[in-house]
Backbone as CSV, one residue per row, in Angstrom:
resi,resn,N_x,N_y,N_z,CA_x,CA_y,CA_z,C_x,C_y,C_z
1,MET,51.103,24.944,-36.480,50.673,25.757,-37.517,50.741,24.167,-38.992
2,LEU,51.635,23.643,-39.354,52.502,22.911,-40.216,51.787,21.504,-39.469
3,GLU,51.759,21.399,-38.085,51.165,19.725,-37.680,49.765,19.860,-37.988
4,ARG,48.823,20.622,-38.193,47.717,21.050,-37.571,47.206,20.422,-39.501
5,ILE,47.889,21.042,-40.088,47.177,20.488,-41.789,47.562,19.749,-42.055
6,LYS,48.501,18.804,-41.263,49.216,17.490,-41.597,48.042,16.208,-41.003
7,ASP,47.620,16.765,-40.009,46.246,16.082,-39.591,45.060,16.101,-40.375
8,SER,44.706,17.357,-40.865,43.702,17.588,-41.806,44.082,16.836,-42.498
9,VAL,45.201,16.554,-43.646,45.146,15.989,-44.569,44.848,14.822,-44.193
10,THR,45.783,14.183,-43.243,45.361,12.205,-42.821,43.956,11.985,-42.885
11,GLU,43.380,13.173,-42.023,42.232,13.012,-41.651,41.676,12.910,-42.691
12,ALA,41.774,13.896,-43.772,40.923,13.326,-45.444,41.169,12.666,-46.054
13,TRP,42.505,12.108,-46.231,43.046,10.814,-46.681,42.522,9.205,-45.917
14,ASP,42.380,9.771,-44.825,41.622,8.437,-43.955,40.134,8.642,-43.714
15,ALA,39.363,9.144,-44.681,37.602,9.695,-44.758,37.800,8.900,-45.710
16,THR,38.604,9.568,-47.314,38.427,8.737,-48.330,38.114,7.729,-48.768
17,ALA,39.728,7.081,-47.812,39.933,5.466,-48.095,39.126,4.421,-47.430
18,ARG,38.109,5.110,-46.398,37.227,4.394,-45.476,35.704,4.500,-46.555
19,PHE,35.185,5.899,-47.060,34.909,5.894,-48.440,34.564,4.547,-49.114
20,LEU,36.213,4.568,-49.639,35.998,3.875,-51.202,35.928,2.279,-50.236
21,ARG,36.687,1.796,-49.209,36.338,0.848,-48.759,34.518,0.434,-48.721
22,GLU,34.180,1.163,-47.781,32.700,1.269,-47.867,31.901,0.853,-49.308
23,VAL,32.158,1.461,-50.483,31.759,1.858,-51.739,31.920,-0.014,-52.471
24,ARG,33.088,0.015,-52.408,33.407,-1.594,-52.404,33.074,-2.255,-51.551
25,GLY,32.386,-2.474,-50.726,31.592,-3.364,-49.518,30.212,-2.925,-50.085
26,GLU,29.330,-2.174,-50.533,27.954,-1.442,-51.367,27.861,-2.423,-53.154
27,ILE,28.977,-2.337,-53.556,28.894,-3.096,-55.196,28.948,-4.248,-54.768
28,ARG,29.322,-4.689,-54.390,29.410,-6.567,-54.039,27.701,-6.812,-53.753
29,LYS,27.030,-6.364,-52.966,26.066,-6.283,-52.404,24.875,-6.093,-53.645
30,VAL,25.469,-5.665,-54.898,24.609,-5.480,-55.959,23.734,-6.428,-56.745
31,THR,22.382,-6.435,-56.990,22.604,-7.678,-57.837,22.351,-7.358,-58.861
32,TRP,22.994,-7.535,-60.108,23.430,-7.002,-61.377,22.426,-7.573,-62.524
33,PRO,21.619,-7.064,-62.986,20.245,-7.047,-63.938,20.787,-8.357,-64.539
34,GLN,20.276,-9.521,-65.514,20.485,-10.247,-66.287,20.348,-9.775,-68.136
35,LYS,21.439,-10.354,-69.312,20.761,-10.190,-69.993,19.232,-9.925,-70.566
36,LYS,18.912,-10.816,-70.290,17.915,-10.952,-70.774,16.745,-9.795,-70.087
37,GLU,16.762,-9.441,-68.742,16.475,-7.986,-68.224,16.130,-6.441,-68.627
38,ILE,17.766,-6.536,-69.450,18.547,-5.220,-70.033,17.540,-5.702,-71.221
39,ILE,17.436,-6.487,-72.424,17.036,-6.783,-73.143,15.343,-6.448,-73.446
40,GLY,14.553,-7.207,-71.977,13.307,-6.700,-71.968,12.929,-5.111,-71.529
41,SER,13.390,-4.911,-71.341,13.639,-3.475,-70.677,13.660,-2.259,-71.759
42,THR,14.817,-2.226,-72.321,14.782,-2.102,-73.734,13.945,-1.482,-74.567
43,VAL,13.285,-3.270,-74.659,12.342,-3.298,-75.486,10.948,-2.502,-75.242
44,VAL,11.037,-2.412,-74.074,9.798,-1.249,-73.262,9.641,0.301,-73.508
45,VAL,11.110,0.406,-73.399,11.613,1.854,-73.462,11.033,2.283,-74.984
46,ILE,11.869,1.522,-76.031,11.610,1.750,-77.009,10.715,1.695,-77.789
47,VAL,9.400,0.740,-76.809,8.556,0.533,-77.830,6.908,2.331,-76.808
48,SER,7.353,1.790,-75.681,6.869,3.382,-75.137,7.075,4.353,-75.655
49,VAL,8.569,5.054,-76.398,8.800,6.386,-77.089,8.230,6.420,-78.178
50,GLY,8.744,5.001,-78.764,7.860,5.428,-80.056,5.882,5.410,-79.823
51,ILE,5.041,5.020,-78.961,4.394,5.309,-78.859,3.933,6.858,-78.696
52,MET,4.383,7.171,-77.972,4.777,8.738,-77.247,4.757,9.258,-78.992
53,ALA,5.941,8.925,-78.605,6.033,10.019,-80.480,4.825,10.081,-82.040
54,ILE,4.389,9.126,-81.288,3.372,8.413,-82.514,2.412,9.666,-81.356
55,PHE,1.883,9.667,-80.653,1.078,10.149,-80.083,1.103,11.555,-80.374
56,LEU,2.058,12.036,-79.954,2.531,13.492,-80.162,2.576,14.365,-81.202
57,GLY,2.954,13.455,-82.330,2.574,13.939,-83.413,1.428,13.809,-83.638
58,LEU,0.419,13.499,-83.514,-0.981,13.630,-83.634,-1.095,14.562,-83.220
59,VAL,-0.912,14.617,-82.306,-1.791,16.013,-81.066,-1.203,17.852,-81.384
60,ASP,0.050,17.842,-82.323,0.817,18.600,-82.624,-0.061,18.819,-84.054
61,LEU,-0.174,17.668,-84.853,-1.071,17.341,-85.960,-2.902,18.285,-86.203
62,VAL,-3.510,17.870,-85.120,-4.342,18.363,-84.758,-4.747,19.386,-84.441
63,LEU,-3.365,19.933,-83.451,-3.709,21.475,-83.187,-2.868,22.284,-83.739
64,GLN,-2.256,22.107,-85.059,-1.830,22.527,-85.873,-2.911,22.648,-86.959
65,ASN,-4.310,21.623,-87.582,-4.873,22.062,-88.078,-5.951,23.150,-87.417
66,LEU,-6.134,22.894,-86.522,-6.912,23.335,-85.593,-6.778,25.351,-85.730
67,LEU,-5.553,25.138,-85.395,-4.661,26.665,-85.229,-4.830,27.547,-87.109
68,THR,-4.527,27.209,-87.617,-5.280,27.011,-88.957,-6.454,27.755,-89.116
69,TYR,-6.861,26.809,-88.999,-8.667,26.777,-89.416,-9.323,28.042,-88.464
70,VAL,-8.596,28.418,-87.074,-9.019,29.507,-86.734,-8.974,30.652,-86.931
71,ILE,-7.410,31.009,-87.649,-6.750,31.644,-88.219,-7.254,32.822,-89.250
72,LYS,-8.033,31.458,-90.053,-8.258,31.827,-91.435,-9.565,32.404,-91.346
73,LYS,-10.111,31.839,-90.414,-11.905,32.413,-90.154,-11.688,33.510,-89.153
């Protein structure tokens, strides 16, 4: 019984070590973005969020006024 537990712990340790070696190998293959690319992407996200916020704010305002008009009538 003790031998089986020891074997399963050893197998789990070996599998974990193999996984971490493979992760390190894959991380070395990654091409990380340059600072210029990160700044450009960040600007695109900020501008997109701003445009969507303005759009949704306008839609909310129009629907609010429309609903107020319908309720008063």
